[in-house]
C-alpha positions in Angstrom: 179.2 11.5 -151.5 179.7 8.1 -149.2 182.3 5.8 -151.0 184.3 9.5 -152.1 184.2 10.1 -148.2 185.3 6.6 -147.5 188.9 6.8 -149.3 189.0 10.7 -148.3 188.8 9.5 -144.3 191.6 6.8 -145.4 193.7 9.1 -146.9 193.2 12.1 -144.8 194.1 9.3 -141.6 196.9 8.6 -143.2 197.9 12.0 -144.0 197.6 13.6 -140.2 198.5 10.4 -138.3 201.9 9.0 -139.6 203.7 12.2 -138.8 202.3 12.0 -135.2 203.4 8.5 -134.5 207.3 10.5 -134.7 205.9 13.5 -132.9 206.8 14.4 -129.2 205.0 17.1 -128.2 204.5 20.2 -129.7 205.5 19.1 -133.4 202.1 17.2 -133.4 200.2 18.3 -136.0 197.0 18.2 -133.3 197.9 20.9 -131.4 198.2 23.1 -134.1 195.2 25.7 -133.6 195.3 28.0 -136.5 191.9 25.6 -137.8 190.4 27.0 -134.7 191.2 30.2 -134.7 189.8 30.2 -138.7 186.7 28.6 -138.4 185.8 28.9 -134.4 182.5 31.6 -135.6 181.3 29.2 -138.5 180.1 27.1 -136.0 176.1 27.6 -135.4 175.6 25.7 -131.4 174.0 24.2 -130.5 176.1 21.5 -132.9 176.7 18.1 -130.7 174.8 15.1 -129.6 171.9 17.2 -129.3 170.8 19.3 -132.3 168.5 22.1 -132.8 166.0 19.9 -134.3 166.4 17.4 -131.3 166.0 20.1 -129.2 162.5 21.0 -131.5 161.5 17.5 -131.1 162.2 17.5 -127.6 159.6 20.2 -126.9 156.7 18.8 -128.8 157.4 15.4 -126.9 157.3 17.7 -124.0 153.9 18.8 -125.3 152.4 14.8 -125.8 153.9 13.0 -123.0 153.8 13.1 -119.5 156.9 11.2 -119.2 158.6 13.4 -121.4 157.3 16.6 -119.1 158.2 15.0 -115.9 161.9 14.4 -117.6 162.3 18.0 -118.4 160.7 19.3 -114.9 163.5 17.3 -113.7 166.1 18.5 -115.2 164.3 21.8 -113.9 163.8 20.8 -110.9 168.0 20.0 -111.0 168.8 22.6 -111.9 167.2 25.1 -109.4 168.8 22.8 -106.8 172.3 23.5 -108.3 171.4 27.2 -108.3 170.7 27.2 -104.6 174.3 25.4 -103.7 176.0 27.3 -106.0 174.9 31.1 -105.7 174.1 30.5 -101.7 178.0 29.9 -101.5 180.3 32.4 -103.4 183.0 29.8 -102.3 181.1 26.7 -103.4 182.4 26.5 -107.1 186.2 27.1 -105.6 186.0 24.5 -103.1 185.0 22.3 -105.2 187.4 22.3 -107.9 190.6 23.0 -106.4 193.6 23.7 -108.1 195.7 20.6 -106.7 196.1 17.8 -109.1 192.8 15.3 -108.7 193.7 11.8 -107.9 191.6 9.0 -108.7 188.2 7.8 -107.2 188.6 4.4 -107.9 192.3 2.7 -107.1 191.4 3.2 -103.6 191.5 0.5 -101.2 190.4 0.8 -98.0 192.8 0.5 -95.2 190.2 -0.4 -92.1 188.6 -2.9 -94.1 192.3 -4.4 -94.7 192.8 -4.4 -90.3 189.7 -5.8 -89.9 190.2 -8.7 -92.2 187.6 -7.6 -94.6 187.7 -8.2 -98.6 189.8 -5.4 -99.7 188.5 -5.0 -103.2 191.5 -2.5 -105.1 188.9 0.1 -105.7 187.3 0.0 -102.8 183.8 0.7 -102.1 183.1 4.2 -101.3 180.9 6.9 -100.8 180.5 10.6 -101.6 178.4 13.1 -101.2 177.9 16.9 -102.5 176.5 17.5 -98.4 179.8 16.0 -96.7 181.9 16.6 -99.9 185.5 16.3 -97.6 184.6 13.1 -96.6 184.9 9.7 -97.8 183.2 6.8 -96.1 183.7 3.2 -96.6 180.0 1.7 -97.3 181.6 -1.8 -96.1 183.0 -0.6 -93.0 181.5 3.0 -92.4 185.0 4.0 -91.8 185.3 8.1 -92.3 188.2 9.7 -93.9 190.0 11.7 -93.5 191.2 9.4 -90.3 193.7 10.5 -87.7 194.0 6.3 -87.2 195.2 5.8 -91.0 196.9 9.7 -91.3 198.7 10.4 -95.0 202.3 10.8 -93.9 203.2 9.7 -97.6 203.5 13.0 -99.1 205.5 14.2 -102.8 205.9 17.6 -104.3 205.1 19.2 -107.4 208.0 21.4 -109.0 206.5 22.3 -112.6 204.5 25.0 -112.0 205.5 25.4 -108.5 205.9 29.3 -109.0 201.9 29.8 -109.7 200.0 27.1 -108.0 202.0 24.7 -105.4 200.8 21.2 -105.6 201.4 18.5 -102.4 199.6 14.8 -103.2 199.4 12.9 -100.2 199.3 9.3 -99.2 197.8 6.5 -96.2 201.3 5.5 -94.7 201.9 2.1 -93.2 202.0 -1.4 -95.2 201.7 -0.9 -99.0 198.0 -2.7 -100.9 198.7 -5.1 -104.5 197.0 -3.2 -106.6 196.8 -5.0 -109.2 200.0 -4.7 -111.1 200.7 -2.5 -108.4 202.2 -4.5 -105.9 203.5 -1.9 -103.6 200.1 1.0 -103.4 199.6 3.8 -101.0 195.6 4.7 -100.9 194.8 8.5 -101.2 191.7 9.3 -100.1 192.4 13.6 -100.3 193.0 12.2 -103.8 189.6 10.7 -103.7 187.7 13.2 -103.1 189.1 15.9 -105.0 188.7 13.8 -108.1 185.0 13.2 -106.8 184.0 16.8 -106.1 185.3 17.7 -109.7 183.8 14.8 -111.7 180.7 16.1 -109.1 180.8 19.6 -110.8 181.3 18.5 -114.6 177.7 16.5 -114.1 176.8 19.8 -112.3 177.9 22.1 -115.5 176.4 19.0 -118.2 172.9 19.1 -116.0 172.7 23.3 -115.9 173.6 23.5 -119.7 170.9 20.9 -120.2 168.3 22.7 -117.9 169.2 25.8 -119.9 168.6 24.3 -123.1 164.8 23.1 -122.4 164.0 25.6 -120.0 165.3 28.9 -121.5 166.6 30.2 -118.1 169.4 32.6 -118.2 170.5 32.0 -115.1 171.3 28.0 -115.4 173.5 29.5 -118.4 175.4 31.5 -116.2 176.2 29.1 -113.6 176.9 26.7 -116.2 179.7 29.6 -117.0 181.0 29.6 -113.4 182.0 26.1 -113.4 183.4 26.3 -117.0 186.0 29.0 -116.2 186.9 28.0 -113.2 187.9 24.7 -114.7 189.7 26.8 -117.6 192.0 28.0 -114.9 192.8 25.2 -113.0 193.1 22.7 -115.8 196.1 23.8 -117.5 197.9 23.2 -114.3 196.8 19.9 -113.7 199.2 17.0 -114.1 199.3 13.5 -116.5 198.7 11.0 -113.4 198.4 7.4 -112.8 195.2 6.0 -110.8 198.5 4.4 -109.0 199.4 7.2 -107.8 201.9 7.9 -109.9 202.6 11.7 -111.1 204.6 13.5 -114.5 206.6 16.7 -112.8 206.7 18.1 -116.1 204.8 20.5 -118.5 201.3 18.0 -119.6 202.4 18.8 -123.3 205.5 16.6 -123.1 204.0 14.6 -120.4 201.2 13.3 -122.9 203.5 12.8 -125.2 206.4 11.0 -123.7 203.7 9.2 -120.5 206.4 5.3 -121.8 209.6 7.0 -121.7 209.1 10.8 -119.7 212.1 13.6 -119.4 214.6 12.8 -116.2 213.8 13.5 -112.8 210.1 14.1 -114.0 208.1 10.9 -112.5 207.0 11.5 -108.7 206.3 8.1 -107.1 205.6 7.0 -103.5 208.3 4.7 -101.6 209.6 1.7 -101.7 208.3 2.0 -105.5 211.7 3.7 -107.7 211.1 5.8 -110.6 211.8 3.9 -113.6 211.1 6.7 -116.1 207.1 6.1 -116.8 203.6 6.5 -115.6 202.9 2.5 -114.9 200.1 1.7 -117.4 200.8 4.6 -119.3 197.5 5.5 -121.2 195.1 2.9 -119.8 194.8 4.0 -116.5 196.0 8.2 -117.5 194.5 11.3 -116.8 194.7 14.7 -115.7 190.9 15.5 -114.1 191.2 11.6 -113.3 193.1 9.0 -113.5 191.5 6.1 -115.2 192.5 6.3 -118.9 188.7 8.2 -119.1 189.5 12.0 -119.4 187.2 12.1 -122.1 184.5 11.4 -119.9 185.0 14.8 -118.3 185.4 16.6 -121.5 182.1 15.5 -123.5 180.4 16.9 -120.5 182.6 20.2 -120.5 181.9 20.7 -124.4 178.1 20.0 -124.4 177.4 22.1 -121.4 179.6 25.1 -123.3 177.7 24.1 -127.0 174.6 24.4 -125.2 175.5 27.8 -123.1 178.0 29.1 -125.0 175.7 31.2 -127.0 173.1 32.6 -124.5 171.8 36.0 -124.2 169.9 37.4 -121.4 166.6 39.5 -121.9 168.6 42.3 -122.9 170.2 40.9 -126.0 173.4 40.2 -124.0 175.6 37.6 -124.1 176.6 35.6 -120.9 179.8 34.5 -122.0 181.8 37.8 -123.2 184.1 36.8 -125.7 187.5 36.6 -123.7 185.6 34.1 -122.0 184.8 32.0 -124.6 188.3 32.5 -126.4 189.6 31.2 -122.5 187.6 28.1 -122.0 188.0 26.9 -125.7 191.8 27.4 -125.3 192.2 26.4 -121.1 189.9 23.9 -121.1 188.6 22.3 -123.8 191.6 21.9 -126.5 194.1 22.2 -123.2 191.7 18.9 -122.0 192.5 17.3 -125.8 196.0 17.4 -125.6 196.4 14.2 -123.6 193.9 12.4 -125.7 195.3 13.3 -129.0 198.3 11.4 -127.4 197.2 8.2 -127.5 197.0 6.7 -130.8 195.7 3.1 -130.1 192.6 2.2 -129.9 190.7 0.3 -127.4 187.4 0.3 -125.4 188.8 3.1 -123.3 190.2 5.4 -126.2 187.4 5.9 -128.3 185.2 7.3 -125.9 188.2 9.6 -125.7 188.4 9.8 -129.4 184.9 10.7 -129.3 185.2 13.7 -127.0 188.2 15.1 -129.3 185.8 15.4 -131.7 183.2 16.7 -130.0 185.7 19.7 -129.6 186.9 19.8 -132.9 183.3 20.0 -133.9 182.1 22.5 -131.3 184.9 25.0 -132.1 185.5 24.6 -135.7 188.2 22.0 -135.9 188.3 19.8 -138.8 191.2 18.2 -137.7 190.4 17.5 -134.3 186.8 16.1 -135.6 189.2 13.3 -138.3 191.1 12.5 -135.2 187.5 11.6 -133.6 186.1 10.4 -136.8 189.0 7.8 -137.0 188.7 6.6 -134.1 184.8 5.7 -134.5 185.7 4.0 -137.2 188.8 1.7 -135.6 186.4 0.9 -133.1 183.8 0.0 -135.2 186.4 -1.3 -138.4 188.8 -2.7 -136.7 188.1 -3.3 -132.9 184.9 -5.1 -133.3 184.7 -8.3 -135.3 184.5 -7.9 -139.0 180.3 -9.9 -139.0 180.0 -7.0 -135.9 180.3 -9.5 -133.3 182.3 -8.4 -129.4 185.4 -9.1 -129.5 185.2 -9.5 -125.7 182.3 -9.6 -124.2 178.5 -8.2 -124.0 179.7 -6.0 -121.3 182.7 -4.6 -123.6 180.9 -4.6 -126.5 178.2 -2.1 -124.6 181.6 0.1 -123.0 182.7 0.8 -126.2 179.1 1.2 -127.5 178.8 3.9 -124.6 181.9 5.3 -126.0 180.9 6.0 -129.7 177.7 6.7 -129.3 177.1 10.2 -128.6 180.0 10.9 -131.3 177.6 9.2 -134.3 175.0 11.4 -133.1 176.8 14.1 -133.3 178.0 13.2 -136.5 174.7 13.2 -137.7 174.5 15.8 -141.4 178.3 16.7 -140.5 179.7 19.2 -142.7 183.1 20.4 -142.7 183.0 24.7 -142.0 183.0 26.9 -145.4 185.5 26.4 -148.0 187.7 24.2 -145.7 189.6 21.5 -146.8 192.1 18.6 -146.2 195.4 17.9 -146.6 194.3 15.9 -149.6 191.9 18.2 -151.2 189.0 16.1 -149.5 185.6 17.5 -147.4 183.3 15.6 -145.7 179.5 17.0 -145.9 176.6 15.6 -144.3 177.9 12.7 -143.2 175.7 9.8 -142.4 177.9 7.5 -139.9 174.7 4.8 -139.3 174.6 3.9 -143.0 178.0 4.8 -144.4 179.2 1.5 -146.1 183.1 2.0 -145.0 181.5 1.5 -141.9 180.4 -1.2 -140.4 178.4 0.2 -137.7 174.7 -1.1 -138.8 176.3 -4.9 -138.5 177.0 -3.7 -134.7 174.2 -2.8 -133.5 172.4 -5.9 -135.6 174.6 -7.8 -133.4 174.0 -6.8 -130.3 170.5 -7.4 -131.1 171.0 -10.5 -132.2 172.4 -12.2 -129.0 170.2 -11.8 -126.7 168.8 -14.4 -124.7 164.3 -14.9 -124.3 164.9 -12.1 -121.2 166.2 -9.8 -123.3 169.6 -10.1 -121.7 173.0 -11.7 -122.8 174.7 -14.3 -121.9 177.3 -13.9 -119.6 180.3 -15.5 -121.2 183.6 -14.4 -121.2 183.7 -10.9 -118.9 180.6 -10.1 -119.3 178.1 -9.4 -115.9 175.4 -11.6 -114.7 172.4 -9.6 -116.0 173.7 -7.7 -118.7 170.9 -6.4 -120.5 170.4 -4.1 -123.6 170.4 -0.4 -122.5 166.9 1.8 -123.5 169.2 4.1 -124.6 170.3 2.0 -127.3 167.2 0.5 -128.5 166.3 4.6 -129.1 169.5 5.2 -131.2 168.3 2.1 -133.4 164.8 2.5 -133.5 165.6 6.1 -135.1 169.0 5.4 -137.3 167.3 2.5 -138.7 163.5 2.8 -139.3 164.3 -0.1 -142.1 164.4 -2.6 -139.4 160.6 -2.2 -137.6 162.0 -5.2 -135.6 163.9 -2.5 -133.5 160.6 -1.0 -132.3 159.6 -4.6 -131.1 162.7 -4.3 -129.2 162.1 -0.7 -127.7 158.6 -2.1 -126.9 159.3 -4.8 -125.1 161.7 -2.5 -122.6 159.3 0.4 -122.3 155.9 -1.0 -122.8 154.0 -0.8 -125.7 153.0 2.7 -125.1 156.8 3.0 -125.1 156.5 4.6 -121.5 157.6 2.7 -119.1 161.3 1.8 -118.2 162.7 4.3 -120.9 165.4 6.6 -120.7 164.3 9.7 -120.8 167.0 11.6 -121.2 168.1 9.9 -124.9 163.9 9.3 -125.7 163.3 12.8 -125.6 165.7 14.0 -128.0 164.9 11.4 -130.9 162.3 9.5 -130.0 159.7 11.0 -133.6 156.1 11.9 -131.7 153.2 9.5 -132.2 156.6 6.6 -132.2 154.5 4.4 -130.6 151.3 4.0 -132.7 153.1 1.9 -135.0 154.2 -0.4 -132.2 150.9 -2.0 -133.2 152.3 -2.9 -136.5 155.7 -4.3 -135.5 156.7 -7.6 -136.0 157.1 -9.7 -133.1 160.5 -10.1 -131.4 162.2 -13.2 -132.7 165.5 -14.2 -132.0 167.4 -16.2 -135.1 169.8 -19.2 -134.5 172.8 -17.9 -136.0 176.6 -18.7 -135.2 178.9 -16.1 -136.9 182.6 -16.8 -138.7 184.4 -14.8 -136.3 182.7 -14.4 -132.4 182.3 -19.0 -133.4 179.5 -19.0 -130.9 176.5 -20.8 -131.5 173.2 -19.7 -130.5 170.4 -22.0 -130.5 167.1 -21.5 -130.1 163.7 -22.5 -129.3 160.7 -21.5 -129.3 158.3 -19.7 -132.1 160.3 -16.4 -131.7 163.3 -17.9 -129.9 162.9 -16.8 -126.9 161.9 -19.5 -124.9 165.2 -21.1 -124.2 168.7 -20.2 -125.8 171.9 -22.9 -125.9 175.5 -21.4 -126.5 178.4 -23.3 -127.1 181.9 -21.5 -127.8 184.8 -22.2 -129.8 186.1 -18.3 -129.5 189.4 -17.8 -130.3 191.3 -15.7 -127.2 191.6 -12.6 -126.8 191.2 -9.5 -124.1 188.5 -9.9 -122.1 188.1 -13.7 -122.4 188.0 -16.4 -120.0 189.7 -19.5 -120.4 186.4 -21.3 -121.7 186.7 -23.1 -124.9 184.2 -25.6 -125.2 182.0 -23.8 -122.7 178.4 -24.6 -123.0 175.9 -22.5 -121.3 172.2 -23.3 -121.6 169.1 -21.4 -120.5 165.3 -21.9 -120.6 162.3 -19.7 -119.4 163.7 -17.0 -117.9 166.6 -19.0 -115.7 170.2 -19.8 -116.0 170.5 -23.9 -115.7 174.1 -24.8 -117.2 175.8 -21.1 -116.3 178.2 -19.2 -116.5 179.4 -17.7 -113.9 179.9 -13.9 -115.2 182.6 -11.5 -114.1 184.5 -10.3 -111.5 185.3 -7.2 -112.9 188.6 -5.9 -111.4 188.1 -8.2 -108.2 191.6 -10.1 -106.4 189.5 -12.8 -106.9 188.2 -12.5 -110.4 190.8 -15.6 -111.7 188.0 -17.8 -109.9 185.4 -17.4 -112.3 188.0 -16.6 -115.5 189.6 -20.3 -115.2 188.7 -22.9 -117.3 186.7 -25.3 -113.7 184.6 -22.4 -113.7 183.3 -23.0 -117.2 180.9 -26.4 -118.5 183.4 -28.0 -120.5 186.9 -30.4 -120.0 190.2 -30.3 -118.1 193.0 -32.7 -119.0 195.4 -33.1 -116.1 193.2 -30.0 -113.8 195.1 -27.4 -115.7 193.7 -24.4 -117.3 193.0 -24.2 -120.6 196.0 -22.3 -123.5 195.2 -18.5 -123.5 197.1 -16.3 -126.3 197.7 -19.9 -128.0 194.4 -20.8 -128.4 191.9 -20.8 -131.6 188.4 -22.4 -132.2 186.9 -24.0 -135.9 183.1 -24.2 -136.0 183.6 -27.7 -137.9 179.1 -27.6 -138.4 176.8 -25.5 -137.5 173.1 -26.3 -138.5 169.3 -25.7 -137.5 165.8 -27.2 -138.7 162.6 -27.0 -137.3 163.6 -30.5 -134.7 167.2 -29.8 -133.9 169.4 -27.1 -133.7 172.8 -28.3 -133.9 177.3 -27.5 -133.1 180.4 -29.0 -134.1 183.4 -27.3 -132.7 187.0 -28.3 -132.0 189.8 -26.8 -130.2 193.5 -26.4 -129.6 193.1 -25.1 -126.0 195.3 -28.3 -124.9 198.7 -28.6 -126.3 198.5 -32.3 -124.6 195.2 -32.8 -126.6 195.1 -34.6 -130.0 191.2 -33.9 -129.7 189.0 -31.7 -128.3 185.3 -31.4 -130.0 182.1 -31.2 -129.2 179.1 -31.5 -130.4 175.9 -30.4 -129.1 172.1 -29.7 -130.3 168.6 -28.9 -128.8 166.2 -31.3 -129.5 162.7 -29.5 -129.7 159.1 -31.3 -130.1 157.4 -27.6 -129.7 155.3 -26.1 -126.6 157.9 -26.5 -124.5 159.3 -29.5 -124.7 162.4 -29.4 -125.6 166.2 -31.2 -124.0 169.9 -30.7 -124.9 172.5 -33.6 -126.2 175.9 -33.3 -125.4 179.0 -35.4 -127.2 181.9 -34.3 -125.9 185.6 -36.3 -127.1 189.0 -35.6 -125.7 192.4 -37.7 -126.1 196.0 -36.3 -124.7 197.1 -36.1 -121.3 196.6 -38.0 -118.2 194.0 -37.4 -117.2 190.4 -35.7 -118.6 187.5 -34.3 -116.5 183.8 -33.1 -118.1 183.2 -30.3 -115.5 179.9 -28.6 -115.1 178.0 -26.9 -112.5 173.7 -26.6 -112.4 172.0 -23.0 -111.2 171.9 -24.0 -107.0 172.8 -25.6 -104.1 169.3 -27.5 -104.2 170.2 -30.4 -106.1 169.2 -33.6 -105.8 171.3 -37.4 -107.2 169.6 -40.3 -108.2 170.7 -43.3 -109.6 174.1 -43.4 -108.1 175.6 -44.1 -104.5 178.2 -41.0 -103.6 180.3 -41.4 -100.8 182.6 -39.2 -99.0 186.2 -38.5 -99.9 189.5 -37.6 -98.3 190.8 -37.1 -101.9 191.7 -33.8 -103.2 189.9 -32.6 -106.1 191.2 -29.1 -106.8 190.2 -27.0 -104.9 186.7 -28.8 -104.0 184.9 -29.3 -100.2 182.8 -31.4 -99.5 183.8 -33.9 -102.0 181.7 -37.2 -102.8 182.5 -39.4 -105.1 182.0 -43.3 -106.8 183.1 -44.8 -110.1 180.0 -44.9 -112.2 178.7 -48.2 -113.7 178.8 -48.2 -117.7 176.0 -50.3 -118.1 173.3 -47.9 -116.1 172.5 -44.0 -116.4 172.7 -41.6 -113.4 170.8 -38.2 -112.6 171.8 -35.0 -110.9 167.8 -32.6 -110.6 168.2 -28.9 -109.3 164.9 -27.2 -108.3 164.5 -23.4 -109.4 161.8 -21.1 -109.2 158.7 -21.3 -110.3 158.8 -24.9 -110.3 161.1 -25.4 -113.0 163.5 -28.5 -112.7 166.8 -29.4 -114.5 167.7 -32.3 -114.6 171.3 -33.5 -116.2 171.5 -37.1 -117.2 174.8 -38.5 -117.1 175.8 -41.6 -118.9 179.1 -43.1 -118.2 181.6 -44.8 -119.8 184.4 -47.2 -119.2 186.6 -46.2 -116.2 184.3 -42.8 -115.8 184.4 -42.0 -111.9 182.1 -39.2 -110.7 183.0 -36.7 -108.0 180.4 -34.2 -106.7 182.2 -31.0 -104.7 181.2 -27.8 -103.5 183.4 -24.8 -105.2 183.3 -20.9 -105.6 179.5 -19.5 -106.9 180.3 -15.5 -106.0 179.1 -13.9 -108.8 179.3 -9.6 -107.5 182.5 -7.8 -107.4 180.7 -5.9 -105.1 180.9 -9.1 -102.3 176.8 -9.4 -101.5 177.2 -13.0 -102.1 180.4 -13.6 -100.6 181.3 -17.5 -99.7 178.3 -18.2 -102.2 179.3 -21.8 -103.7 177.7 -24.5 -106.3 178.2 -28.0 -106.7 180.5 -29.0 -109.0 179.8 -32.2 -111.4 183.8 -33.5 -111.9 183.2 -37.3 -114.6 187.2 -38.4 -115.0 188.5 -40.6 -117.2 191.8 -41.6 -117.5 195.0 -42.8 -119.6 195.5 -43.0 -123.1 192.6 -43.3 -126.1 189.5 -41.7 -127.4 187.3 -40.7 -124.3 183.5 -39.6 -125.0 181.5 -37.5 -122.7 178.3 -38.3 -123.3 174.8 -36.2 -121.8 171.6 -34.8 -121.4 170.3 -32.0 -120.1 166.2 -30.8 -119.4 164.5 -28.1 -118.5 161.2 -28.8 -117.4 158.1 -28.1 -115.3 155.7 -30.5 -114.1 156.4 -34.8 -114.0 154.1 -34.8 -116.6 155.2 -32.1 -119.0 158.6 -34.2 -118.5 159.8 -35.2 -122.5 163.0 -37.0 -121.2 161.6 -40.2 -120.0 164.5 -42.7 -119.5 168.0 -42.4 -121.5 170.4 -44.9 -121.9 173.1 -46.2 -124.3 173.3 -47.3 -127.4 176.0 -50.4 -128.2 179.0 -50.0 -130.9 181.0 -52.0 -132.3 184.5 -52.6 -131.2 186.1 -50.5 -133.7 183.8 -47.5 -134.0 183.8 -46.2 -129.8 186.3 -43.8 -130.4 184.8 -42.7 -133.5 181.0 -42.7 -132.2 179.0 -42.3 -129.3 175.4 -42.8 -129.4 172.0 -43.1 -127.0 168.3 -43.4 -127.0 166.0 -40.8 -125.0 162.0 -42.2 -123.8 159.6 -40.3 -124.9 155.7 -39.7 -124.3 155.3 -40.8 -127.7 158.1 -43.2 -128.8 161.9 -42.7 -128.5 164.4 -40.3 -130.0 167.9 -42.2 -131.6 171.1 -39.9 -131.7 174.0 -41.1 -133.2 176.9 -38.4 -133.2 179.8 -39.6 -135.0 183.3 -37.8 -136.0 184.2 -39.7 -139.0 180.5 -39.6 -140.5 181.2 -42.6 -141.7 178.5 -45.8 -142.5 177.4 -47.5 -139.1 174.5 -49.7 -138.5 173.6 -49.6 -134.9 170.7 -51.6 -133.1 168.2 -49.7 -131.1 165.1 -50.3 -129.7 163.2 -49.7 -132.6 165.0 -51.7 -135.0 168.7 -51.1 -137.0 169.7 -47.9 -137.7 171.9 -47.4 -140.1 173.8 -43.7 -141.3 176.4 -42.1 -142.6 176.2 -38.6 -141.0 178.8 -36.7 -138.5 175.5 -36.2 -136.4 171.6 -37.8 -137.1 169.1 -37.9 -134.4 165.8 -39.8 -135.5 162.6 -39.5 -133.6 159.4 -41.5 -133.6 155.7 -40.4 -132.3 155.7 -37.2 -131.3 153.4 -33.8 -132.1 155.3 -33.8 -135.1 155.0 -37.6 -135.8 158.3 -39.2 -137.5 160.6 -37.0 -138.4 164.5 -37.5 -139.9 167.8 -35.0 -139.2 170.8 -35.6 -140.8 174.4 -33.6 -140.9 176.9 -35.3 -143.9 
C-alpha cells in the first residue's frame, strides 16, 4: 500500500495542483467545499494529532506517574482560571477578539527607544498581559503604549465591508523607521495589541479544549465554544495584510490569490509610501489574524480546540454545539482560514506549517482534497526542503523550525484513512497511512540527521542562521521514540534529556499522549548514546569527534553550498570540547539590524581575500576526502568562495591519543588576490600571547579596535592561550610562513538578538600574507585542563624542498611520549621529508606518523 500510495500521491498532486497555478480566487479547486458537505458527518472525533488511543495512554500515564498527574492537574487548573475570567466578564471574549483586523505583534519598533538612542529592534521587545490587555510595554525603556507622546495620528480607512464592520487602522506619526526592506515603516502598537489579544484567545481555546479532553468537565467545552463562535463571527471580515502595515482592502478571497497583483485601488498603505499594487513580501509576511506568514499557527489551535470539543455533550446527553453552530465554525472560521493558506503554493519553513493546518482542517471536517494539499506540503518539506540525505539546507535552528511546522501533521496522519467511499480524481484512496515509514518520504532520514549532528552536550554547532545553544527539543525525542521503536538509540537520547527514569526535563504535553507506559523500564537495556563521525554528501559539513561515544569533542569543517539562511562562511572551522566552544561560531542574531556582523566572512574561522566577503549565490563546496580511523578524523575541502582565488582549500584533522588528550591540525592553502588573511577568534577575552611581541598599530584592519601587530618570524612558532571555566584552557599554535604578519584586535562579540550582551567583544587573530603565489597557513589547536595533561608540548615546521613548497606543508608535534609528524600534500605526489625521527617518505595527501603514546606507534595515510 505504501508504494501504491506514493504513486497515487504524485498523480493526485498533479491532478489538483496544476489547475491552481492559474486559479485567481473562487475557481481554485481547493475552495470547492462539496467534499466537506458530503463527508463531514463521517469523521470520528478526536481525529487529529491526539486520537482516542492517545487519550487512553494519557489517562494511564496520569494514573502511574506524578509528572503526568501533575500535568493533568495543571491543565485543569489553567482551564479553571480561564473559566473565571470568561464567566466573570460577559464582554471579555468580545473585547479580546475585536471586529477590526488585528495587526502583528512583530514589525513594531519602539519609538521611545529610538528617542533614547537605544538599539531599536525592528520587532521591538514588548511585554503584554491579559491583566492589562489594552497596554503594550517596552521591556527595554519601560514606556507604556498608548502614549500621549507617541500618538497614532496616521489613519487608514477600509472600504470593503464597511457597511457591516467599519475598520480603521492607525499608526504612529513622526519620522518613519527602517523595518527590514520596508524603509519607511510606521509601528502600530494598537494593531500589535489587537494581534496579541487574538493570539491569547487562540491559546485559551486550545487550553480549555484540552482541559475538557483530559477531565470531561463540560464547562470547559462550553467556554471553548464561546471563543470559537466569536472568532467565526469576526474572522470573515479580517483583511489580508502584512506585518509592515499594508492591508488589502478587498474581499479576502480575492486578496489571497492576487496578493502580488491586487485589483486597482485595493492596497492600503500609510504615507509616505505609495501603493504599488501588491502587499510587501507577499505570502512571506501575510495573514489575517496575524501578519507574519504563519496564519497556520492560529488555525491549528482553532481546529484542535474544535476537534476536542465538537461532540461534547452535557450530563443529559445534550450537545454543547448546536448543528448550526458547528456549521458556522466550520465554514466561517476553519474553512475560511484555509483560503489564504491554500493560495500559497510555495514551500518554505513557514508555508509547511500553514499546509499542516490546512490538512488538519481537511481531516477534521472530512475534506480529503485539503488533506492532500497538506500531505503534499509534508512531502515537499521532507523531500524537497530538506536535503536528500535528510540534513538541513539552512541551519539546525531552521531545521527545527520546519520540523515544528510538520511534526503535528505527521502525528495527525498516523493511520489516516479517507472517508468511506471516497476516491480522488484518479481513483485513488489513502488507507492506514504511516508517514514515519513511507519509503516515498524521507522523514526517517530527517530525524536521523537531527540526531547525528549534535555535539557532545546535545546542543548543535551554531553554523549558519542557528542560535547558540540550539538543542534537540524533548518533544522531538519523544516523537522519535514513539514512532521509531526500531532505533533504541533514540530512547538513549530521551534518557539523556529526561533522566534515566524519564521524569526530569521532559515535555509533558507530548510525553503524556505518546509515551508508552512503562517505557522507563527499557532504558537500562538501551545502548550508550553514541554520536557518529559523518560527512553527508549533500550537507558537506564534516563532523569529526573523539571519545568512546563521540561526545568528548567535535570539530566541524564546512564546505556547504550557498543557500537561504546561510552565512558567508565557506571552509569555516568550529571546535568544541568538554562542554565549551574553543574555535567558536557566533551564531545568529535573528532579525536584529546588526546581524550582518555575524553573517559576514570575517566573523568566522576561515580565510579572506582582499578583506572582502565570500561569494554567496555562486558559492559551492567540494569535499575532497573524509576519513576516520581510531586515532585520526580528517577532512579536506575546497570552495569557489572567491572568484579571484585560484586555490582555496583546507585540510583539518582531529588527532586523538585517547583519555581526553587530542588536538586539531589545520592546513589552509590559498592563492589569489592582493592580501590573504587567515582569521580566527577564540571563545572569550581571557587571552595570553606567548612567543611573539606585538605593538600597538594605528593601521586600520577591518573594524577591529585596539590593534596590536608585528611581522612573524617563519622560524618561530607563537601561541595564544585562552582560559575557560572548569580549568579548561585553549591554545592556538601558529606556524608562520615567509612574509606573514600577525595582528590581534578587538571585534564584534554580541550573540544575543535581545541585546543582553550588547557591546560584547572578542579578540580576533589575523594572520596576513600578500602578493601572488600559494600561501599555506598552518596551525595547531588544543583544549587542555592541566599542564601535565597537555599533549602538545612543542610544535615546529619541517623543511620542504623548494620545488614542493607550493604543494606541501609539514610539521612535527612533540608529545609526552614522542613525536607526531604530519604531512599535508595537495597533490599526494611522493616526497621525502627530514623529521626529528629521521627521513619520512610518503605519497599521500595527508599522512600522520606517531611515535610513542598509549597506542604505541601508528601511521595514518590518506592517498
